[in-house]
N, CA, C and O of each residue as an XYZ file, in Angstrom:
860
protein
N     -24.414     -6.429     -7.733
C     -23.883     -5.119     -7.442
C     -23.520     -4.447     -8.772
O     -22.995     -5.109     -9.667
N     -23.779     -3.201     -8.907
C     -23.640     -2.418    -10.140
C     -22.114     -1.942    -10.284
O     -21.333     -1.839     -9.338
N     -21.829     -1.676    -11.598
C     -20.603     -0.989    -11.752
C     -20.761      0.520    -11.310
O     -21.881      1.030    -11.330
N     -19.702      1.206    -10.930
C     -18.257      0.830    -11.030
C     -17.874      0.333     -9.636
O     -16.701     -0.006     -9.481
N     -18.711      0.247     -8.610
C     -18.359     -0.222     -7.314
C     -17.833     -1.606     -7.451
O     -16.851     -1.965     -6.800
N     -18.491     -2.443     -8.325
C     -18.110     -3.905     -8.486
C     -16.667     -3.953     -9.056
O     -15.954     -4.909     -8.749
N     -16.225     -3.032     -9.820
C     -14.878     -3.026    -10.389
C     -13.891     -2.899     -9.326
O     -12.875     -3.595     -9.330
N     -14.170     -1.940     -8.303
C     -13.193     -1.740     -7.229
C     -13.033     -3.059     -6.381
O     -11.951     -3.553     -6.065
N     -14.231     -3.533     -6.072
C     -14.254     -4.648     -5.144
C     -13.765     -6.052     -5.835
O     -13.128     -6.897     -5.206
N     -14.100     -6.177     -7.053
C     -13.563     -7.390     -7.758
C     -12.070     -7.252     -7.795
O     -11.382     -8.242     -7.552
N     -11.505     -6.069     -8.088
C     -10.107     -5.847     -8.247
C      -9.341     -6.210     -6.961
O      -8.162     -6.555     -7.045
N      -9.962     -6.145     -5.792
C      -9.262     -6.474     -4.535
C      -9.969     -7.651     -3.778
O      -9.802     -7.816     -2.570
N     -10.785     -8.479     -4.561
C     -11.410     -9.685     -4.077
C     -12.178     -9.399     -2.849
O     -11.969    -10.029     -1.812
N     -13.122     -8.401     -2.946
C     -13.882     -8.134     -1.809
C     -15.438     -8.214     -2.065
O     -16.255     -7.561     -1.416
N     -15.745     -9.060     -3.052
C     -17.017     -9.278     -3.364
C     -17.775    -10.307     -2.524
O     -18.479    -11.174     -3.042
N     -17.598    -10.171     -1.174
C     -18.367    -11.045     -0.267
C     -19.748    -10.463     -0.181
O     -19.945     -9.250     -0.252
N     -20.745    -11.392     -0.018
C     -22.195    -10.888      0.176
C     -22.281    -10.004      1.322
O     -21.686    -10.251      2.372
N     -23.051     -8.916      1.136
C     -23.339     -8.046      2.249
C     -23.973     -8.830      3.406
O     -24.686     -9.815      3.214
N     -23.678     -8.345      4.603
C     -24.290     -9.157      5.762
C     -25.760     -8.978      5.872
O     -26.257     -7.879      5.624
N     -26.483     -9.993      6.228
C     -27.950     -9.984      6.370
C     -28.305     -8.921      7.405
O     -27.658     -8.882      8.452
N     -29.291     -8.060      7.177
C     -29.621     -7.014      8.074
C     -30.886     -7.403      8.815
O     -31.888     -7.833      8.244
N     -30.776     -7.227     10.111
C     -32.008     -7.532     10.903
C     -32.779     -6.171     10.970
O     -33.949     -6.149     10.586
N     -32.187     -5.050     11.432
C     -32.727     -3.763     11.441
C     -31.778     -2.855     10.611
O     -30.858     -2.277     11.191
N     -31.955     -2.716      9.355
C     -31.082     -2.023      8.599
C     -30.709     -0.636      9.053
O     -31.611      0.170      9.282
N     -29.419     -0.292      9.203
C     -28.911      0.940      9.561
C     -29.145      1.991      8.435
O     -29.047      1.630      7.263
N     -29.436      3.214      8.735
C     -29.797      4.106      7.695
C     -28.656      4.446      6.718
O     -28.880      4.845      5.575
N     -27.475      4.277      7.201
C     -26.214      4.587      6.515
C     -25.712      3.261      5.748
O     -24.847      3.329      4.875
N     -26.264      2.161      6.101
C     -25.717      0.839      5.460
C     -26.052      0.857      4.007
O     -27.142      1.251      3.590
N     -25.065      0.409      3.231
C     -25.150      0.384      1.701
C     -23.926      0.491      1.005
O     -22.878      0.528      1.650
N     -23.924      0.545     -0.218
C     -22.710      0.560     -1.166
C     -22.537      2.034     -1.529
O     -23.503      2.726     -1.851
N     -21.295      2.497     -1.470
C     -20.872      3.774     -1.949
C     -19.676      3.663     -2.967
O     -18.809      2.796     -2.856
N     -19.696      4.561     -3.918
C     -18.582      4.589     -4.892
C     -17.995      5.840     -5.216
O     -18.687      6.858     -5.229
N     -16.647      5.859     -5.507
C     -15.928      7.060     -5.951
C     -15.223      6.629     -7.222
O     -14.594      5.572     -7.273
N     -15.337      7.465     -8.251
C     -14.659      7.144     -9.564
C     -14.098      8.438    -10.177
O     -14.689      9.513    -10.076
N     -12.946      8.283    -10.809
C     -12.385      9.350    -11.525
C     -11.437      8.624    -12.581
O     -11.393      7.397    -12.663
N     -10.688      9.470    -13.376
C      -9.855      8.849    -14.469
C      -8.926      7.948    -13.816
O      -8.174      8.343    -12.926
N      -8.956      6.665    -14.259
C      -8.071      5.536    -13.872
C      -8.205      5.194    -12.476
O      -7.405      4.364    -12.045
N      -9.157      5.728    -11.604
C      -9.359      5.278    -10.253
C     -10.776      4.900     -9.913
O     -11.702      5.655    -10.211
N     -10.960      3.825     -9.336
C     -12.325      3.396     -8.798
C     -12.228      2.900     -7.368
O     -11.368      2.076     -7.059
N     -13.066      3.371     -6.517
C     -12.991      2.915     -5.112
C     -14.381      2.664     -4.680
O     -15.314      3.289     -5.185
N     -14.555      1.751     -3.742
C     -15.894      1.487     -3.237
C     -15.833      1.186     -1.736
O     -14.841      0.646     -1.246
N     -16.901      1.540     -1.009
C     -17.056      1.257      0.391
C     -18.462      0.542      0.629
O     -19.501      1.006      0.158
N     -18.424     -0.486      1.306
C     -19.682     -1.126      1.644
C     -19.818     -1.091      3.175
O     -19.012     -1.648      3.921
N     -20.894     -0.396      3.595
C     -21.178     -0.457      5.004
C     -22.383     -1.394      5.324
O     -23.524     -1.177      4.917
N     -22.027     -2.426      6.071
C     -23.033     -3.390      6.375
C     -23.819     -3.049      7.577
O     -23.305     -2.422      8.503
N     -25.086     -3.453      7.595
C     -25.956     -3.124      8.749
C     -25.487     -3.643     10.009
O     -25.879     -3.115     11.050
N     -24.621     -4.706     10.034
C     -24.153     -5.225     11.278
C     -22.910     -4.554     11.863
O     -22.289     -5.046     12.806
N     -22.577     -3.416     11.265
C     -21.548     -2.650     11.750
C     -20.107     -2.953     11.228
O     -19.106     -2.462     11.750
N     -20.081     -3.795     10.164
C     -18.845     -4.106      9.487
C     -18.723     -3.343      8.225
O     -19.723     -2.785      7.774
N     -17.518     -3.266      7.581
C     -17.327     -2.644      6.310
C     -16.239     -3.271      5.497
O     -15.289     -3.839      6.035
N     -16.381     -3.167      4.170
C     -15.318     -3.564      3.276
C     -15.003     -2.350      2.310
O     -15.900     -1.598      1.930
N     -13.712     -2.204      1.944
C     -13.214     -1.107      1.193
C     -12.405     -1.653      0.098
O     -11.675     -2.608      0.363
N     -12.431     -1.190     -1.074
C     -11.485     -1.545     -2.205
C     -11.196     -0.356     -2.975
O     -12.011      0.560     -3.085
N      -9.947     -0.354     -3.558
C      -9.485      0.686     -4.469
C      -8.624      0.137     -5.512
O      -7.791     -0.729     -5.243
N      -8.784      0.599     -6.686
C      -7.771      0.268     -7.819
C      -7.436      1.518     -8.569
O      -8.322      2.291     -8.934
N      -6.173      1.725     -8.803
C      -5.694      2.858     -9.585
C      -4.345      2.497    -10.198
O      -3.381      2.244     -9.475
N      -4.274      2.473    -11.493
C      -2.919      2.047    -12.170
C      -2.563      0.604    -11.710
O      -3.344     -0.338    -11.846
N      -1.356      0.503    -11.170
C      -0.917     -0.772    -10.765
C      -1.163     -0.998     -9.239
O      -0.819     -2.045     -8.689
N      -1.786      0.051     -8.565
C      -2.135     -0.060     -7.122
C      -3.495     -0.586     -6.889
O      -4.497     -0.067     -7.381
N      -3.508     -1.697     -6.076
C      -4.823     -2.176     -5.609
C      -4.627     -2.175     -4.054
O      -3.558     -2.520     -3.551
N      -5.674     -1.785     -3.342
C      -5.646     -1.914     -1.865
C      -7.037     -2.252     -1.399
O      -8.021     -2.036     -2.106
N      -7.101     -2.776     -0.217
C      -8.383     -3.265      0.323
C      -8.310     -3.078      1.888
O      -7.250     -2.859      2.476
N      -9.435     -3.175      2.456
C      -9.581     -3.009      3.972
C     -10.878     -3.597      4.385
O     -11.818     -3.750      3.606
N     -10.896     -3.933      5.683
C     -12.179     -4.479      6.194
C     -12.137     -4.134      7.740
O     -11.068     -3.895      8.301
N     -13.268     -4.122      8.352
C     -13.306     -3.929      9.727
C     -14.664     -3.478     10.266
O     -15.704     -3.979      9.836
N     -14.653     -2.561     11.177
C     -15.933     -2.085     11.785
C     -16.110     -0.579     11.617
O     -15.155      0.191     11.511
N     -17.419     -0.199     11.599
C     -17.748      1.201     11.467
C     -18.812      1.656     12.467
O     -19.653      0.861     12.888
N     -18.775      2.913     12.837
C     -19.783      3.376     13.772
C     -20.020      4.851     13.494
O     -19.139      5.595     13.062
N     -21.311      5.241     13.779
C     -21.692      6.703     13.533
C     -21.144      7.512     14.655
O     -21.285      7.093     15.803
N     -20.534      8.628     14.424
C     -20.099      9.580     15.430
C     -20.415     10.989     15.062
O     -19.630     11.679     14.411
N     -21.606     11.419     15.499
C     -21.977     12.771     15.022
C     -22.246     12.785     13.599
O     -23.010     11.975     13.073
N     -21.576     13.773     12.912
C     -21.789     13.905     11.441
C     -20.713     13.186     10.710
O     -20.337     13.584      9.608
N     -20.165     12.058     11.335
C     -19.124     11.342     10.664
C     -19.239      9.843     10.936
O     -20.018      9.436     11.798
N     -18.531      9.073     10.267
C     -18.468      7.612     10.501
C     -16.952      7.324     10.784
O     -16.053      7.744     10.056
N     -16.755      6.574     11.898
C     -15.432      6.207     12.348
C     -15.100      4.778     11.888
O     -15.875      3.857     12.142
N     -13.975      4.590     11.225
C     -13.586      3.164     10.757
C     -12.493      2.684     11.651
O     -11.621      3.434     12.088
N     -12.572      1.359     11.918
C     -11.589      0.608     12.661
C     -11.272     -0.617     11.813
O     -12.168     -1.396     11.489
N     -10.003     -0.793     11.451
C      -9.642     -2.079     10.701
C      -9.596     -3.213     11.651
O      -9.112     -3.103     12.778
N     -10.125     -4.345     11.163
C     -10.167     -5.607     12.060
C     -10.105     -6.721     11.087
O     -10.988     -6.834     10.236
N      -9.094     -7.567     11.164
C      -7.916     -7.376     12.047
C      -6.991     -6.287     11.582
O      -6.964     -5.917     10.409
N      -6.236     -5.784     12.524
C      -5.339     -4.645     12.141
C      -4.185     -5.174     11.230
O      -3.462     -6.073     11.660
N      -4.002     -4.683     10.071
C      -2.997     -5.156      9.094
C      -1.578     -4.844      9.569
O      -1.323     -3.818     10.198
N      -0.632     -5.796      9.237
C       0.780     -5.655      9.573
C       1.494     -5.171      8.372
O       1.417     -5.782      7.306
N       2.178     -4.104      8.514
C       2.891     -3.417      7.379
C       4.004     -4.319      6.866
O       4.589     -5.070      7.647
N       4.320     -4.265      5.537
C       5.410     -5.085      4.983
C       6.768     -4.554      5.560
O       6.875     -3.386      5.935
N       7.738     -5.396      5.615
C       9.084     -5.120      6.057
C      10.189     -5.494      5.117
O       9.885     -6.265      4.207
N      11.338     -5.099      5.191
C      12.479     -5.532      4.446
C      13.604     -5.928      5.417
O      13.922     -5.224      6.375
N      14.183     -7.096      5.110
C      15.369     -7.553      5.873
C      16.584     -7.890      5.006
O      16.433     -8.156      3.813
N      17.668     -7.882      5.533
C      18.884     -8.191      4.885
C      18.932     -9.664      4.512
O      18.630    -10.514      5.350
N      19.315    -10.000      3.240
C      19.518    -11.382      2.820
C      20.971    -11.689      2.549
O      21.888    -11.104      3.126
N      21.134    -12.618      1.659
C      22.519    -13.146      1.412
C      23.264    -12.104      0.528
O      22.720    -11.277     -0.205
N      24.634    -12.287      0.723
C      25.505    -11.525     -0.224
C      26.036    -12.440     -1.273
O      26.732    -13.414     -0.984
N      25.691    -12.111     -2.541
C      26.065    -12.986     -3.650
C      27.375    -12.502     -4.258
O      27.511    -11.313     -4.546
N      28.374    -13.423     -4.467
C      29.502    -13.082     -5.082
C      29.416    -13.011     -6.651
O      29.098    -14.031     -7.262
N      29.677    -11.898     -7.294
C      29.607    -11.752     -8.660
C      30.892    -11.082     -9.250
O      30.933     -9.898     -9.586
N      31.955    -11.975     -9.343
C      33.247    -11.445     -9.748
C      33.250    -10.719    -10.994
O      32.571    -11.129    -11.935
N      33.990     -9.622    -11.090
C      34.070     -8.817    -12.351
C      32.956     -7.886    -12.613
O      32.953     -7.159    -13.606
N      31.929     -7.898    -11.662
C      30.810     -6.962    -11.864
C      30.778     -5.932    -10.805
O      31.323     -6.095     -9.714
N      30.088     -4.802    -11.168
C      29.938     -3.644    -10.189
C      29.058     -4.146     -9.009
O      28.298     -5.107     -9.121
N      29.219     -3.422     -7.872
C      28.314     -3.703     -6.740
C      26.877     -3.481     -7.145
O      26.633     -2.573     -7.940
N      25.933     -4.212     -6.680
C      24.539     -4.151     -7.044
C      23.709     -4.528     -5.801
O      24.168     -5.126     -4.827
N      22.452     -4.118     -5.941
C      21.507     -4.347     -4.860
C      20.315     -5.031     -5.450
O      19.939     -4.622     -6.549
N      19.668     -6.008     -4.884
C      18.381     -6.620     -5.268
C      17.432     -6.611     -4.144
O      17.744     -6.953     -3.004
N      16.184     -6.183     -4.525
C      15.065     -6.369     -3.559
C      14.156     -7.440     -4.081
O      13.525     -7.278     -5.126
N      14.077     -8.646     -3.289
C      13.514     -9.779     -3.764
C      12.212    -10.173     -2.994
O      12.145    -10.089     -1.767
N      11.241    -10.583     -3.731
C      10.020    -11.089     -3.227
C      10.154    -12.522     -2.691
O      11.144    -13.206     -2.950
N       9.115    -12.968     -1.924
C       9.231    -14.408     -1.391
C       9.424    -15.444     -2.577
O      10.009    -16.507     -2.367
N       8.935    -15.125     -3.798
C       8.940    -16.035     -4.877
C      10.352    -15.957     -5.646
O      10.589    -16.714     -6.587
N      11.171    -15.107     -5.245
C      12.515    -14.992     -5.780
C      12.610    -13.876     -6.769
O      13.724    -13.542     -7.171
N      11.505    -13.257     -7.207
C      11.525    -12.221     -8.288
C      11.875    -10.900     -7.741
O      11.503    -10.561     -6.618
N      12.639    -10.084     -8.572
C      12.929     -8.735     -8.139
C      11.638     -7.870     -8.118
O      10.758     -7.978     -8.971
N      11.599     -7.046     -7.125
C      10.420     -6.187     -6.904
C      10.617     -4.757     -7.581
O      11.583     -4.063     -7.263
N       9.720     -4.348     -8.482
C      10.028     -3.090     -9.075
C       9.176     -1.970     -8.308
O       8.266     -2.262     -7.532
N       9.521     -0.807     -8.573
C       8.779      0.452     -8.161
C       8.787      0.770     -6.689
O       7.866      1.404     -6.173
N       9.890      0.304     -5.973
C      10.123      0.686     -4.640
C      11.189      1.725     -4.526
O      12.252      1.572     -5.129
N      10.960      2.765     -3.790
C      11.948      3.883     -3.612
C      13.091      3.368     -2.794
O      12.930      2.637     -1.817
N      14.308      3.800     -3.257
C      15.485      3.469     -2.464
C      16.225      4.752     -2.260
O      16.305      5.596     -3.152
N      16.794      4.898     -1.018
C      17.659      6.028     -0.535
C      18.939      5.449     -0.134
O      18.972      4.494      0.642
N      20.031      5.996     -0.641
C      21.398      5.572     -0.240
C      21.981      6.734      0.586
O      21.922      7.906      0.216
N      22.532      6.331      1.700
C      23.407      7.286      2.489
C      24.827      6.918      2.297
O      25.178      5.739      2.246
N      25.716      7.992      2.180
C      27.113      7.737      1.852
C      27.978      8.200      3.035
O      27.439      8.706      4.020
N      29.280      8.041      2.960
C      30.195      8.481      3.989
C      30.247      9.931      3.958
O      30.552     10.518      4.996
N      29.986     10.589      2.893
C      29.920     12.090      2.866
C      28.819     12.518      1.863
O      28.363     11.750      1.015
N      28.444     13.752      2.020
C      27.540     14.405      1.066
C      26.124     14.087      1.257
O      25.703     13.591      2.302
N      25.349     14.383      0.199
C      23.863     14.246      0.133
C      23.388     12.782     -0.108
O      24.132     11.910     -0.558
N      22.156     12.598      0.212
C      21.577     11.236     -0.081
C      21.327     11.114     -1.585
O      21.231     12.114     -2.296
N      21.221      9.841     -2.062
C      20.923      9.576     -3.369
C      19.636      8.830     -3.375
O      19.515      7.789     -2.729
N      18.603      9.370     -4.139
C      17.268      8.613     -4.162
C      17.019      8.123     -5.641
O      17.382      8.764     -6.628
N      16.388      6.966     -5.682
C      16.180      6.323     -6.966
C      14.941      5.253     -6.675
O      14.244      5.365     -5.666
N      14.756      4.305     -7.564
C      13.740      3.350     -7.380
C      14.134      2.046     -8.062
O      14.881      2.084     -9.039
N      13.667      0.900     -7.590
C      13.981     -0.343     -8.227
C      13.116     -0.581     -9.514
O      11.999     -0.080     -9.644
N      13.686     -1.349    -10.418
C      13.120     -1.474    -11.786
C      12.881     -2.946    -11.998
O      12.709     -3.320    -13.158
N      12.850     -3.804    -11.043
C      12.562     -5.264    -11.306
C      13.803     -6.019    -11.671
O      13.709     -7.110    -12.234
N      14.938     -5.496    -11.381
C      16.213     -6.095    -11.705
C      17.271     -5.603    -10.736
O      16.994     -4.733     -9.911
N      18.422     -6.120    -10.818
C      19.507     -5.578     -9.878
C      19.685     -4.133    -10.096
O      19.687     -3.643    -11.225
N      19.845     -3.411     -8.952
C      20.002     -1.947     -8.998
C      21.590     -1.613     -8.766
O      22.254     -2.143     -7.876
N      22.048     -0.750     -9.608
C      23.489     -0.395     -9.516
C      23.687      1.119     -9.160
O      22.848      1.951     -9.506
N      24.753      1.437     -8.499
C      25.125      2.909     -8.307
C      25.354      3.543     -9.648
O      25.770      2.861    -10.584
N      25.106      4.779     -9.771
C      25.561      5.495    -10.964
C      27.097      5.271    -11.216
O      27.872      5.273    -10.260
N      27.529      5.080    -12.492
C      28.929      4.886    -12.754
C      29.913      5.953    -12.243
O      31.053      5.677    -11.871
N      29.390      7.193    -12.253
C      30.088      8.387    -11.802
C      30.278      8.456    -10.294
O      31.138      9.183     -9.797
N      29.476      7.701     -9.583
C      29.471      7.803     -8.048
C      30.867      7.302     -7.483
O      31.279      6.180     -7.778
N      31.555      8.125     -6.698
C      32.831      7.680     -6.192
C      32.724      7.610     -4.601
O      33.652      7.160     -3.929
N      31.619      8.051     -4.076
C      31.541      7.963     -2.564
C      31.284      6.518     -2.099
O      30.949      5.633     -2.886
N      31.466      6.321     -0.725
C      31.290      5.019     -0.293
C      29.865      4.824      0.360
O      29.599      5.466      1.377
N      28.975      3.989     -0.171
C      27.673      3.862      0.410
C      27.731      3.254      1.772
O      28.528      2.351      2.024
N      26.855      3.763      2.699
C      26.927      3.170      4.123
C      25.524      2.435      4.360
O      25.516      1.412      5.044
N      24.449      2.888      3.863
C      23.084      2.343      4.127
C      22.153      2.502      3.155
O      22.301      3.440      2.371
N      21.138      1.709      3.037
C      20.058      1.886      2.024
C      18.654      1.715      2.783
O      18.481      0.950      3.732
N      17.792      2.451      2.282
C      16.378      2.577      2.858
C      15.452      2.251      1.802
O      15.628      2.821      0.726
N      14.489      1.429      1.918
C      13.454      1.002      0.993
C      12.044      1.753      1.439
O      11.738      1.790      2.631
N      11.316      2.268      0.560
C       9.987      2.821      0.885
C       8.976      2.728     -0.316
O       9.312      2.869     -1.491
N       7.769      2.490      0.095
C       6.639      2.530     -0.869
C       5.470      2.991      0.083
O       4.846      2.169      0.755
N       5.208      4.306      0.112
C       4.158      4.749      1.060
C       2.817      4.284      0.788
O       2.053      4.102      1.736
N       2.410      4.052     -0.509
C       1.106      3.655     -0.836
C       0.846      2.275     -0.236
O      -0.314      1.902     -0.063
N       1.887      1.505      0.087
C       1.671      0.174      0.739
C       2.308      0.129      2.074
O       2.665     -0.955      2.537
N       2.472      1.231      2.720
C       2.955      1.374      4.056
C       4.299      0.747      4.264
O       4.608      0.380      5.398
N       5.110      0.599      3.268
C       6.391      0.083      3.322
C       7.426      1.133      3.673
O       7.598      2.052      2.872
N       8.133      1.085      4.794
C       9.134      2.100      5.150
C      10.165      1.316      5.968
O       9.894      1.061      7.142
N      11.258      0.939      5.469
C      12.277      0.191      6.150
C      13.169      1.194      6.933
O      13.244      2.395      6.670
N      13.834      0.555      7.924
C      14.862      1.282      8.576
C      16.171      1.384      7.614
O      16.241      0.653      6.625
N      17.124      2.232      7.902
C      18.310      2.193      7.146
C      19.082      0.903      7.359
O      19.379      0.543      8.498
N      19.408      0.210      6.297
C      19.999     -1.088      6.277
C      21.455     -0.920      5.852
O      21.739     -0.260      4.852
N      22.436     -1.551      6.656
C      23.860     -1.372      6.354
C      24.159     -1.925      5.009
O      23.582     -2.931      4.597
N      25.126     -1.231      4.260
C      25.652     -1.661      2.992
C      27.126     -1.873      3.111
O      27.815     -1.039      3.697
N      27.633     -2.928      2.593
C      29.100     -3.223      2.374
C      29.356     -3.232      0.886
O      29.489     -4.290      0.271
N      29.422     -2.055      0.316
C      29.410     -1.923     -1.174
C      30.809     -2.168     -1.758
O      31.570     -1.225     -1.971
N      31.126     -3.390     -2.004
C      32.386     -3.826     -2.683
C      32.074     -4.303     -4.063
O      31.064     -4.978     -4.262
N      32.890     -3.985     -5.018
C      32.870     -4.561     -6.357
C      32.827     -6.051     -6.427
O      33.535     -6.680     -5.640
N      32.074     -6.685     -7.281
C      32.042     -8.150     -7.228
C      31.085     -8.759     -6.295
O      31.107     -9.966     -6.055
N      30.142     -7.846     -5.700
C      29.087     -8.301     -4.787
C      27.840     -7.818     -5.194
O      27.736     -6.762     -5.819
N      26.745     -8.622     -4.837
C      25.340     -8.218     -4.904
C      24.647     -8.474     -3.616
O      24.494     -9.611     -3.172
N      24.187     -7.286     -2.964
C      23.547     -7.393     -1.658
C      22.113     -7.666     -1.954
O      21.505     -6.944     -2.744
N      21.532     -8.698     -1.344
C      20.119     -9.079     -1.562
C      19.283     -8.678     -0.342
O      19.693     -8.949      0.787
N      18.212     -8.089     -0.521
C      17.325     -7.700      0.529
C      15.960     -8.376      0.344
O      15.498     -8.429     -0.796
N      15.313     -8.869      1.320
C      14.117     -9.646      1.239
C      12.877     -8.834      1.645
O      12.825     -8.308      2.757
N      11.909     -8.732      0.778
C      10.578     -8.080      1.127
C       9.716     -9.098      1.819
O       9.401    -10.125      1.218
N       9.298     -8.860      3.112
C       8.414     -9.552      3.809
C       6.993     -8.955      3.602
O       6.702     -7.896      4.158
N       6.099     -9.615      2.810
C       4.851     -8.877      2.368
C       3.946     -8.591      3.619
O       3.323     -7.531      3.654
N       3.850     -9.493      4.646
C       2.819     -9.392      5.644
C       1.418     -9.096      4.952
O       0.895     -9.867      4.147
N       0.893     -7.921      5.351
C      -0.431     -7.666      4.753
C      -0.289     -6.625      3.629
O      -0.973     -5.601      3.636
N       0.573     -6.888      2.699
C       0.866     -6.016      1.592
C      -0.459     -5.744      0.911
O      -1.208     -6.679      0.628
N      -0.773     -4.455      0.633
C      -1.975     -4.127     -0.079
C      -3.167     -3.968      0.791
O      -4.222     -3.570      0.297
N      -3.066     -4.266      2.117
C      -4.136     -3.998      3.010
C      -4.026     -2.663      3.677
O      -3.037     -2.430      4.371
N      -4.949     -1.788      3.521
C      -4.897     -0.407      4.090
C      -5.348     -0.510      5.506
O      -6.287     -1.242      5.820
N      -4.653      0.256      6.412
C      -5.096      0.445      7.848
C      -5.886      1.632      8.030
O      -5.350      2.739      8.082
N      -7.190      1.461      8.133
C      -8.065      2.608      8.143
C      -8.510      2.895      9.576
O      -9.475      3.636      9.761
N      -7.838      2.331     10.620
C      -8.180      2.623     11.938
C      -7.980      4.110     12.192
O      -6.921      4.658     11.888
N      -9.010      4.772     12.756
C      -9.024      6.147     13.036
C      -9.534      7.078     11.904
O      -9.741      8.276     12.098
N      -9.718      6.485     10.756
C     -10.147      7.242      9.548
C     -11.673      7.628      9.841
O     -12.444      6.891     10.456
N     -11.996      8.859      9.329
C     -13.313      9.320      9.523
C     -13.902      9.638      8.180
O     -13.223     10.238      7.347
N     -15.100      9.273      7.939
C     -16.000      9.624      6.717
C     -16.982     10.666      7.087
O     -17.874     10.467      7.912
N     -16.798     11.794      6.452
C     -17.870     12.844      6.683
C     -19.139     12.597      6.008
O     -19.178     12.360      4.800
N     -20.191     12.644      6.754
C     -21.470     12.243      6.150
C     -22.233     13.572      5.819
O     -22.383     14.494      6.621
N     -22.675     13.545      4.583
C     -23.460     14.741      3.994
C     -24.516     14.287      3.040
O     -24.265     14.226      1.836
N     -25.721     13.955      3.537
C     -26.761     13.354      2.726
C     -26.381     11.983      2.323
O     -26.162     11.139      3.192
N     -26.285     11.695      1.038
C     -25.917     10.348      0.555
C     -24.519     10.354      0.157
O     -24.141      9.466     -0.607
N     -23.618     11.321      0.610
C     -22.207     11.320      0.223
C     -21.356     11.112      1.526
O     -21.652     11.614      2.610
N     -20.272     10.320      1.297
C     -19.328     10.078      2.345
C     -18.027     10.692      1.800
O     -17.629     10.395      0.673
N     -17.363     11.551      2.601
C     -16.100     12.161      2.192
C     -15.008     11.631      3.038
O     -15.041     11.736      4.264
N     -14.016     11.049      2.379
C     -12.922     10.371      2.997
C     -11.620     11.177      2.730
O     -11.216     11.378      1.585
N     -10.979     11.631      3.843
C      -9.737     12.416      3.763
C      -8.585     11.429      4.143
O      -8.576     10.818      5.211
N      -7.669     11.327      3.243
C      -6.483     10.433      3.488
C      -5.243     11.202      2.949
O      -5.346     12.166      2.191
N      -4.078     10.706      3.393
C      -2.873     11.252      2.857
C      -2.832     11.123      1.284
O      -2.893      9.993      0.799
N      -2.742     12.103      0.561
C      -2.654     12.091     -0.859
C      -3.872     12.584     -1.553
O      -3.872     12.717     -2.777
N      -4.953     12.871     -0.794
C      -6.143     13.515     -1.356
C      -7.473     13.183     -0.611
O      -7.504     12.587      0.466
N      -8.531     13.612     -1.270
C      -9.840     13.531     -0.710
C     -10.724     12.669     -1.781
O     -10.617     12.850     -2.994
N     -11.506     11.824     -1.268
C     -12.397     10.996     -2.141
C     -13.888     11.178     -1.590
O     -14.158     11.095     -0.392
N     -14.764     11.417     -2.529
C     -16.180     11.553     -2.116
C     -16.971     10.330     -2.696
O     -16.983     10.139     -3.912
N     -17.559      9.591     -1.919
C     -18.312      8.438     -2.252
C     -19.819      8.708     -2.267
O     -20.401      9.229     -1.316
N     -20.405      8.333     -3.374
C     -21.847      8.574     -3.482
C     -22.581      7.162     -3.386
O     -22.185      6.154     -3.972
N     -23.622      7.223     -2.627
C     -24.389      6.011     -2.333
C     -25.026      5.491     -3.637
O     -25.559      6.267     -4.430
N     -24.959      4.145     -3.844
C     -25.664      3.575     -4.989
C     -27.087      3.192     -4.443
O     -27.223      2.415     -3.498
N     -28.093      3.759     -5.071
C     -29.444      3.460     -4.585
C     -29.949      2.153     -5.277
O     -29.620      1.851     -6.424
N     -30.758      1.418     -4.505
C     -31.296      0.095     -4.957
C     -32.304      0.402     -6.078
O     -32.904     -0.516     -6.637
């Protein structure tokens, strides 16, 4: 397979051989979209399955499933349907003499960076920030009482419910990230508009146009 489609698929470990075709479908083939710092690829197999991969910055995502022609478009169905990541409350660690802190921890015990956090207080407006790969602290000037915290990373379909906080000095509240199918996009119901050798994908955050790679 040629670049840059190979870059996208290698990045998300999707370089499985294309399915052997008995009667090749006219749309079956490899399609690529590239722009500054972003490469994405779609492989439509003649047996009605597809693979998708994208890499941009620190974000890699992949998907697989089934495709079918529907008029002037292709309909995608993820199979198996990916399970979104979740966050659950973990242990409360005693840290005498230190300010209240929050940790978001991966299964390997490391702190997870780049996840949006929203704090609700007993009064006033919400506070929004993000994790930095270490314990997160309230701003020193904050005098309100935190009541709950919400974690979100839309690009990975992470959206937790508000989780209760008991924000007392000398404590660190740990929350556990359950990855499930972290990094796997759910493309069920997604449509690709077909125009000649171009497939146009509309998703939240923008539009991508994939050009077919000719043999």
